[in-house]
N, C-alpha and C positions, 0 to 999 in steps of 0.2 A: 216702380214696379218695385211694390214691399214684398220685405220676407216671404209672407204667407204665402205668395204666388208661387216661390219658387221653393216649398216643401214638397216637395215630391211623395213624400213618406203620407201625409195627409189625405192626398190623394189619392192613394192606392187606397185608402183603408177605406175611403169615404165617409170618411171623418165628419161631415156636415149628416148624415143619416146616424152615425155612432151619439152625435150628440144627442138627440132628438130622447134617446134613449136612456144614457147614461154621459155626468162628466168630470166624475170621479169625487164627485161631492160628500163630506164624512169621512176621505181617508185621508189618510198622510204613508207619506212616502219618504223613507232615511235615503238618502241621498250620501251613501260614504266616500269621501273625495277629499278633495281640493279646499273646502268650502264652497259655497254659495253668496253668491255680491245680492243679497238683498235689494241695493237698492236700483238695481237695472229694470229700467220702464215697463220691461216685458214682466217682472217679477214681484214689484210692488205689492203688498199684502198676502206673498205668499207661501213667505220663507218661515218657521216658525224658528224662536230662541233655540241652537243647539246646544254642539259643546265638541270641542277638542282633545285629542292625545298627541297633541304635540308638547305639553310640560306647562302651558299655558294655563293654570285653571281658569281665567276670566272669560276665558275663548267659548264664545258663541256658536262659531261656525258661518254669522254670515257677513262675510268678509270672502274673497277668493284673490290669493298671491300666487296663484299658480304661473307659472307664463304662457302657459296655453287658458287660461280659465275652462277650468276640465269641468271640476264641479257643477259650474254658471252653465257649463253648454248639458250638461245629464238636466238638473234642473229644469234647465227651458223646453227643451223635448219632453220631458211628463208633464211640465205646471206655465206653461208659458199663456198667460192671458192675450197675447198679441197688442194691447193698448197702447204699443207706442207709435210715435206716426201718423196717428189719427188713426188705429185702427188696424194702420198695416203691420203690426210687429211680430214677436215671434208667439204662434199659440202651438201651444204643446197638447200632448193628443188625451191630456186630462187635464183639461183647463181649471178645473174648480179645486182639485188635489191641492195640500199644502204638501211643501219639503220640510223637511226634517234634515238641517243638515249636519252634518258630525268630518270633521275634519280628522283624518287618519296621516295627510299625504299636502306637503310644495310644491314639489317637485318630479314628479310623476311617480316615486317607489314611496312603502311606505314596508313600516317596520313590522312583521305577522300579530305582534305583541297588542300596538295600536289597533290596526285592524280588526281584530280579534275583541279590543277592548271596545268599538265602536259598535260593532254588531252587537255587543250582548247592553251597550247602551241604544238603540236603537231599538230593540225588542223591549228593555223595559221601560222604554218611553213612547209605548204601544202604535208604533210604526206597524200599520199593516202591511203593508212591502215593504223591503230593503232592498236595494238597488246598490251593486256593487260591481263597479266597471275596472276593475283592478284584479290584479290575482300574478299568483306563482307558481313551478312547475311542481312545485315541494309539497305535497298533504302533510303539513304540518298538522299538529296532532292538536293543539289549543284553538283554529281556526273548525278546526272539524268540531270542536268541541265549545266553539261558538255558538258555528251554526244551529247543530242539535240545539242547544240553549233557543235560541230566535224563532226556530220550528215548535217547539214546544209551548211559546206566547203565543203562537198561532199568526206568523210571520210569513208569509210568502219571500221569497231571497227567490233572485233573478242575478245572473253575474255573469259578464261577460267570457263566451270562449278567449280572446284574446287573439294577436292576428301575427302569430306567428307560423301559421301553413304554409306555409313557403320555406322555413329556416326549422323544419324538424318533426314541424306539428307534435307538441307537445301537450298533450291535456295541463290545463291549470287547477288553481284549485282557489277561493270556493266555487269552480262554475261546475269541477265534474264532482265535485263529494255529492253523494244519496243525498236528494232531500230539493237539490238547490236548480233552479230552472236554468242551464246553461243553452246560452245565446251565442248562434253562429250569423255570419254579417252576408245580405245578399246586396245585389246592385238595381239602377231601378226597371233594369229588365225583370228581374224576380229570380236573377239567373246564379248562383252561388256562388263569394266573393272568395280569389283564390288565398286571401292573406290571411281568411281567418282561419282559426287554425278548426278542428274538427273531428267527431270522433265512435265513437259507439256511445258516450257520455254525452253526445249532442240531444234538447233537448226541443229546441225552437229555433225558428230563421226570423231575422228583420232587419229592416232598410239597414246601408249598414259604405254608401258612401253617398260621395256629396249633401252631406246633412247638414245644411245649415243651423242656426242656435246661437243662442245668448252668450256673449263675455263680459268680464269684468269690468268694461268702460261703457257701459249701456249700446253698445254698440253688437255685430253681431260676427260669425266666425263660422266659415263652412270647412268641411273639415269628412275624413274616415276615418271608420273604425268600429271592433266589436263593441266597443263602449257604448257607442249614441244605438245601437241594435237593441242591446241591452236595458239602454229610456224607455225604450218604442214598447215594448218587451213589459218592463215594470208599468206604464200607463196604461197598457192593455190589462196587467192584473189589478191596478188599481179603479179601470170602468168597471170590470167585472165585480169585484167585492162591492161596490157603492150600489150595482144593478141589481146585488146577492146577498146584503149583509150579513144571510145567514150560513153561507156557503163555511165550511172548512178550510184550510190550507189545501186539503188532500181535494178536495171536491174544487175549488178554482182553477187549479194548476191540472184535472182532469178537465174543465171543459175550454180553459185555453189549448189544451192539446188535442179533444176529441172537434174543435173547429177549426184547427186550423188547412189553411191550402198544401196539399199534398204535391208535390210538384210532380215527383215520381212515380204517383202509384199511392196506397194504402201502405201502413205500415211505414218502419222507422228505418232511415237511412243515415250514413255519417252525415254527410255535408248541413242536410235542414232539419234532423232532429223528427219528430214528427210534421213538420211542415213550416212554412210561412204564418207566424202570427196574422190573426183575423178577428181584429176589433170588432165589428162589425156583427158576423153571427154567432164570437162569444158573447155578446149580452143583450142577440136578441133570439138568439134559441130556448126553447123551452128549459123550462128549469133541471128537468128530469136529467138531462144529458147529463149534467156533473154529478151521477152516481155515489161509489160509495164513497165515504169521509180520511179516509186513508192515505195517507201519503203514496202517489202513485210511483215518484221516484226515488224511495225510498226500497224498495223491491227488484225494480227493474233494471237502476243503474248498472253495470258494469263493476266489480271493486277494484283488479287489479291485482297485482301482488306487490305490495309497499314495502315489504320485509328488511328493506333496507334504510329504511325510515327506522326503524324499531321500533314501532310501532304498530300492536295487533293493531286491525280496523275494528271499527268500533257501529254496529247496527242498532238503533233504535233512536230515540229521539228525546229529546228530553222532557219532563214533563214540569211544569212549575218551579224550571231552575234545577233540579232534577234528574239526573243523566238515566233513561229505563233502560236495558239492557234486556233481550230477549233472551229464551233459555243456551243457546249456543253461542251468544257473545260475548268476546274477551278483548278487555281494553290493556295491555302490557306497556310500562313503559321504561326499555331494555336502558337504553342509556337518549343523552339529551346532546344535543350541539346546538349551536347558535345561527335561530335561522335565518335564512336568505331574505335580503328586502322582496318586499310582494314592487310590481311591474305595473301599472295602467294598461289599460286596452286600444286606446282610442288613440288616430296618428298627429301625437306632435312631433316630441323633438326624439320622444321615447321609441322606441319600436316595438312593446305590448298595449299600450295604448292607442295610440292611432295617428294620424299623418294631417302635423301642420303645413301648410303650404305658403308661397308669397302672399301680400297680402294683396285686395282685391278690392274695386272701389264700393263706394255707396255702403262706408263704414260695416265691412263684411269681410275678416280676417280668411283666407286657407288655411286650415290647417293640414297636417298628416295624420295620418291617422295613428294609434293609440292600442286603446283595447277597445 
């Protein structure tokens, strides 16, 4: 049996019907992670030259030396072609998108400075969607600034909620920043995955358990984690932006929210956010549902109390690289401290990424969930 037959999320998403409408053509998704193995048979021709922010000026991001192939797995979920193994390889949800690899880590943690630089790089290189399957419990101001910058450059930002739902359930950043799609996890039955972090900041839910994808040795990995859930939502955003190229960031997000399946009824809840992402409805529904151009997550996301960081909360988005403030906005730096490293959110060895599991046969490695 090929990998495609094991991709239960594609079956639930009715991907074959989605692809009659959109396959993500013309869209670039930045994967800000550990790099992407551009030589994987299912990713050949899909991976652009990117960049690294770990001190090597010649790094183009087209390799992945992380122990769990984290960036390569995210890329496969988004843009795998399925061409390996005689057409039985890994197929991404948006198989005609291009991936812009941005390396900010090799070991499951990233310095906030590197992550912020990576976000800005992705925005400057015209990524219409930015996937961030990593996070920190500290709302670092330099990350918030980078998020605002990318939003102002017309990028939809998707980030994983994290995998500490049973360990205090803290909000993770950048996922919990206003304007960002915060993605929680579900299992194959559509039930909320209790390992996933959740809260009032949750936006959408997506598959996070028993996820197959590509690794950096030309083979495959099976893993859990909200990292992978974020990958599916990034792919859904790419499908929408390809089908409706004139939509703003805000209209793209509204479309994803308004077409999501709501297991608990209408409205928002902490576990599913506005519902399970529904790519088919998102690309098939009338254009009129896209609504206002404004990003709905800038006005509805609970901000909380962050006075302990020494930072007043910034409300507004960057415009052309400059920060546009509302009349009531304040950005005050009272003190600085060294930022803690950012962890991923899929299950490998790092709890906040995902979970890698022991190797399984047929070239597929089972991992634990990280982010």
